[in-house]
N, C-alpha and C positions, 0 to 999 in steps of 0.2 A: 374408159368402159362406162357403159351405162349403168347408172345405178337403179336396179330393176330387181323386182322380187320376181324368182323364176316362175312359181307358180301363174302369174299374170300373163305369161305366154300363151299357157290356155285359152285364158278371158280374151285375147288378141285373136287367135287364130280363129274362135268360135263366133268373133264378130265379123272377121274378114270373109271366112269360110263356113260359115254356118250349115251349110246342106251336104259340102263334101265329107264324103265318106273318109272318117278319120281312122276307124278300128276294126277290126274282125277278129270277133273272139265266140265267145257265147251267143251274142248276137252281133250283129252290123249296126256301129253307132257313127252318126255324124259328128264332126267336129263342136256343134251346139250341144247334143246329147250328150255326151263325154262331160263335156264343161257342165253340165247340169249335175250329171255324176259325183264331180270333182265337188259343188259347192255343195252337196248333200253331204259326203263326208265330212267336210270342213265343217259344215254346222254339228253333224255328229263329235267330232273334237270339242267343241266348243261348249254342247253339254256336258261331256267327260270331264270339263274343265282342264284340256290339257292346251297347254299355252306356249307362247314364243319362249324357243329354247329347250324345251321339252325335247322327248324323244320317241318315235314307237319303233319298234321292230317288225322287217316284214319278213316271213320264212315264207315266201310265195314262188311260183313259176312264173312264166310269161303268159299273164293273161292281165284281162283287164282291170281287175282289183286292184292290184300292183298300180297301174295308171293312176287309177282313181285314187287310193292312198297316198299316191306321192304327192299330187298336184295338190289335192286336197291338203295337205299339211302344210305344203310349204306355202300357199298362200298366207296361211297361218303363222307362217315362221316356225313353225314344228320341224323338228328332225330326223329325217328319215334313217334308218340303218336296217340297208339289206343285208341278209344271212344266207348264208351258201346252204342250200338246203340239203348237201352232199354231205354235211360235216357229220363227225358223229356226236351224239347226245351232249358228252363233256366238252366238246369244242363249243355248241352253241351255247351249254349254260356259261362259260367262260365272258360269249362276247356278250350276255345278256348281262352279268355282274358288272362288266366293264363300262357296257353304255348305258344302264340303269334308265333304260325304258318304263314309259309308264303305261305303254299300249302294246300288245304283240297281236299282228294281225297274220293268221298262219292258213296255209292250204288245207282243206278236209281232210286230205289224203296222211298228211304231218301227224294224227290226233294221237297216235300212238306216243310218236315221241313225245310230244307235248306235254303229256301226262306226266312224263319221268320229268321233264325239263321245272314245270311248274314245282315240282316236290321241294326244289332246289331254288327256284327265281318264282316267286308268287307275283302273278300277272294277271289283269282284265285283258280277257284274250277275244279275238273278233275272227271269227272262219270265213276263208275265201275260197275261190277256185271254183265256187258253184252258186246259184241261186241263194244260200243263205246270206252270202253279202248284202246283194241287193235288198231283200228281207230288214237289212242292220240299217241301212241309209234310206230307204222306200219314205218313211216316215218323215225326212227332214227338208226344209226350202227349199228347191232349186236358186233360190236368190244369192247374186255376188255378196261375200265377203271382203271386209277392210282389211287388205293386204299390212300386215304390220312389221316385216322383217322385209332386209333387201341388202345389195351390193355385198359387203363383206363379212357379211352374218353366215356362220355354218348353218349350211341346210343338209347336207349328206353328210353321212361317217361312214366311207367303206373300208371295210377290214380288207387287209392285206394278206395274202396266203399263207404266211408263217412258217417257210422251209426249214430255218433253225431256229425259231423260239415260236413264243406265245405273237398271235395274230396282232398288228399294230390299226389301231382305227384312225383313218386319211381322213381329215377333217377339209370338206370341199364348198366353197361356199356360192351363194346366186351368180356373183363374177363369174367364177372359175367356170359355171357349167355354160354362161352366156357364152363367154370367150371362146371356150372350146366347141360349142356349136358353129359359131362363126368360124373358127376355123378350120373345121370340117366341111362346112358348106361352100366355103371360099377356097377350098383346096382340091376337093374330087369332085365327082358329077353325082352330085345331089341336089334335087330340083323340085320343083313344086309340082305336083300330080304325081311323084314316084309314087311306085307301091313296093313296100319294104317289108321284107320277111323276117321279122323277129325272133331267130331262134338261139342266138348267143346267150345265155343266160344272164338275166339283170343285176345276179347280184356278183358279176364282175364290171368294171368300168367298160370292158370294151361292149358287153351286152347294155348295158347301162344308158351310158352318153347318148347311142342313136336314141331313146326316149324325147330327147331334149331337141335333137337338130329335126327328127321328123316334123313337132309340132310346130318349131321356128319355122321349115321350109313349105310346109303345109302339105306333107307325104302321108300317104295313108298305111298304117301299119297294121300287117296281119299276123296274129300272135301264133306262135308255135308253142306249146308249153314243153315237150319232148322231141330232143331229136331222132329221127328216124330218117334215114338217106331216101327211101324210096317216096318216105310222104311227103319229104320237102318238094322231089323232082313233081310230084302231082301236085302241091299246090302251088308250085310255081308255075305251070303249065295253067289251073282253074282258076287261080286269082290275077293273073297276068300280072305277076312279080317281075319288076323292074331290076331293082338290087336287094343286097341281102349282108349282113356280118356275118363271119365266120370263123372258125381256128381250122389250123391245117389240118387235124385229125378229120374234122367236117368234109373237106374238101375232099379227103382220101375216100373215106369212106361211100360218098356221093358219086365220085367216079367208080368205085369197084361195082354196085348196081347199075351205072348208068347202060341205057339203051339207048340209041339212039333213034331205031325203028318205033320205038313205042312211046318215047319222052318228046314233048312238046316243049322247048325254051325258048322260044325265039321274042318272047318278052323282054327275056333276061339279059339288061344290059350290060352290067359288070357285078363282080363279088370282091367286095370288102373282105381281107383276111388278116387277122394279127395274131396276138396272145405269142407266139413264137416265130422266128423267119420261117416263110414259107419257101420247100424246097423248089428249085429251079426246075428239077423236072415236073413237079406240079402243076407251077406255071404254065411252061410249055404246053400241056396235057391238055388245059382248059381253054389255051390259045388255040389249039388246033381243032376244038368245038366249038371256036368264034367268041368264047366268054372271057373277055379281059380279067386279070387277077390285079385288083389293087391292094397293094401290100402294106401294112401301116406297123407302125413301130409307137406303141402306147405304154402308157405309166400312170398307172392308179394315183400317184402325186401330183400327175401333169395333166389330171383331169380327163384322161384317154390318149387322143393321138398327138405324138410328138413329131412324126413325119409320115409322110407318103410315097411309095413309088408305084408311078403309073406307067402302062406300055408308052405311053408317048412320051415319056421322058428319055426312053432311048432301051433296047435290049443291052445292051454295053453297062448299060447299069443295073442289070436286073438281079446283081447280088448285094446292090445297096438297099438301104430304107429309103432312098426316097431325098426328099427335100423339105426342110422345116415347115411346118404348118403356115399359115397366113397369121400375121401380127404376132409369130411365134418368135424365140430366138433359142440360139443351140453353140457351146463353145466346147473346145476340147480343153483340157486342163492336166497338168502335171500332178498325179493325185497327192504327191507328197507337198508339193510347196506351193498347190493350186495356181500358178502361173499358167498363163494360156499359151497353148502349142500352135505352130504354124500347120498349114495342109500339109495331110497324111502323115503325121506324126500321130502314133497312138497315145492315146491319156482317156480320162475318164470323161463321159458324155455329163456336160451340165447345162441345165436348162433356166431359161428366165420368160416372163411376161405374165400377163395376168391369167393365166391356167394354172400357175403355182399354188398349189394347196395351202393351206393355211397352218397345217402342222398336225401331231398326232395326240389323238384324245387323250388328256390324262397321261401326257407321256411326254415331258419339255426336254428330258436326256436324250431322246431318241430324235427329237426333234432338232436339236441343236447340232446334231451329228449331221444332218441333211440339208439344212437351211441357213443362207449365207447371204444377207443383203437382196433378198429377192431370189437368189440363185437358188437351184433345186440340186444339189449332188446325186445323180442317179445311181452311183455303184455299176454303170454299164462300162464296160472298157469299147473305146472304137474310136474311130477317126473319121475326118471331114475332107474330101478330096478338093481339088483346085476349082471345081464348080461348084460345089456347096452340099454336095451327095455324103449323106451320114453313112457311115458302116458300122454296125454293131458286131463286136468281133466276142466279146465274152462279158461274164459277172467280175468284178474285181475280185469277191471273196473266190472264185472259181477258178482263178489264175493260178498257175502251179511255179513256184519259182525255183527251179534246180541249176546246181552249179552256178547260180549268180544270171542266169536267162531266163525270161519270160516267157511260160510256154501256156498258149490258149487252148485251153480243152475244148472249145468249139471246133477249132481248125482239126484237131485230132478226130474229133467226132464225124465232122464233115466227111474225112477221108476213109474211115471204118464203115459208116453208114452207104458209102460207096459199094460194097460188096453185095451183092444182090441174094446174099443169105442172111443179109444183118437186118434183122425185124427192127433195132432198135439198140441205141449204145448210149452210155455215159460214162467219161472220164473223169477222174478225179486224182488227185495229188496224194501220193501216199511217203510216207518217213522213208528215209533213205540214209543211212551213216553217212555215205561218200557225199552224195549229192543235197543233201537236204530232204529235197522233196523228187517221188519221179513219178511220171504219169501209168496210173492204171487203168484197164477198159473195164467195163461190166458190159458184157454183149449178151443180148437175147437173140437168138439165132432160130430162123425159121428150122420147123419140125424134118425131123429124119434127114439135116445136113451134116456132111460129113465135116463142116469147119472146125480146122481147130488152131491153136494159140499160135501156133508159128503162121500160119496163113495171115493174122491177121498182124502181124507182127512186121511182116514181109510187105504187107501192103501199105504199111505206115512207112517202112523205110525206101520205098518205091517211088513216095510223093512227097517225102518231108525230110527234114535235115534228121541227120542220127540224135542229136540232143533233144529232138522233139518228139522221137518215139516211144509209143508205149512198151514198158518193160515188162509188163504183166498182162493177161489177159484172163478173166473170168467169165465162164459162159454161166447164168442164168436164167431163171424162167421167166420172171417179169423184175422191172425196174421199180422199187420203191416211189410211191407218189401221195401227195397229201391228197385233200379231197377236191382240190381245182386242178389236178392233173398234172402239176409242177414236180419233176425228178427231186428226190429228197436226197443230195449230193451226199450230207452229212451222216447220213445213213449208212451209203455207202463205203464213207469213209473210217466207218466204224464195223464194218463186214457185216453186217446186220440185213442184207437184201436178200430175198426172198427165193429160195431155191426149188 
């Protein structure tokens, strides 16, 4: 793999496509203009004596200041730590205390939250999200700085969601980011001249990874700080968007407000969607509009995309997560013995290749649990068929063992979710004296629905073997989630769901 500094991608793109529109934010920037901003921020960091290996934290939405800060820091080998701005103050404080950055770049709208944070973690701050950021960097020269780190040096710490405990900082290198970009751009339709709508948040790897790929491919990025489904369709029309990255809930909201008579989306070639499996019904609904959905299976510790499913791969594979990205490797192993399993045998998904992260920041114990001689143990249960298509079935920790039989919560959830009155569902294992564990469903039903526990149980019995069926159903008003939107199943197991 090329031993590059990832910040230099902006330098190279500015050289190759200086007048091409690179970013649409508060203003419109050519790649040359953005590279000048990047260099100004790098010179600002040098003045502040922020050096290679130091960290800067970004509490920012999707806008040009985030792009500027990341690439400027990268050129100097300064590590960027994006922070989920949806987190509670205490959670932000934990990440800052763990990462120990020397600078915090934050959006102006988070000013009150930052005041509280600074009482616990004294830091120099820079305001972003409006013209105040421009004022910080304007006095500095636009000349290039000398790149001082590359290859296997850490350049990004991306904190995982922490559904069962404190978030862990995944250390991602220059090489990881370049490999992930090559993998994406050589696997799905992502071309020079594309106009990419950036609405998936940058603090997630699914939102962040396209930052690199778009510079790499020379695509124009239209930045959207907040998701609004009507605004998305309007932007697709006005900016002639060709592709974008989403999560399933975004697709659902976009579909709800869709009006074929009022919305012009002819420029839109496809939509990539990840974070969780995309319901087959949703893929088909967009297909009827002439908008192909490209489904991605991604992992933070794999620097983003592991595999992609595209329509061209066949509708008979629509329930799969497609095939491994270019120059990646994946296998299925027995979780107990680590021995590789043959096609169609269910086991743990293990990934390898240049996308595998470096380890967890200041957490060698957790690193050793998931890294083994270049292999990353994903903790996901799945299988690979004879043609190489990957199927993700469940999380290993969410698998229910009842009377010696393995029950996959996702299989139950898919059946229950098929009922028209079910808004969302989560299935967990609860203790049982006879069977060890039995599956229990927590169901959010539509308002005024007469749905009863027995209806859910009978639905399961109709579609599944008896040992797999839920034995108990509890109706709740909403599922407990963390700031990233992931369901907190450990909370459900302790019966602390929101009623």
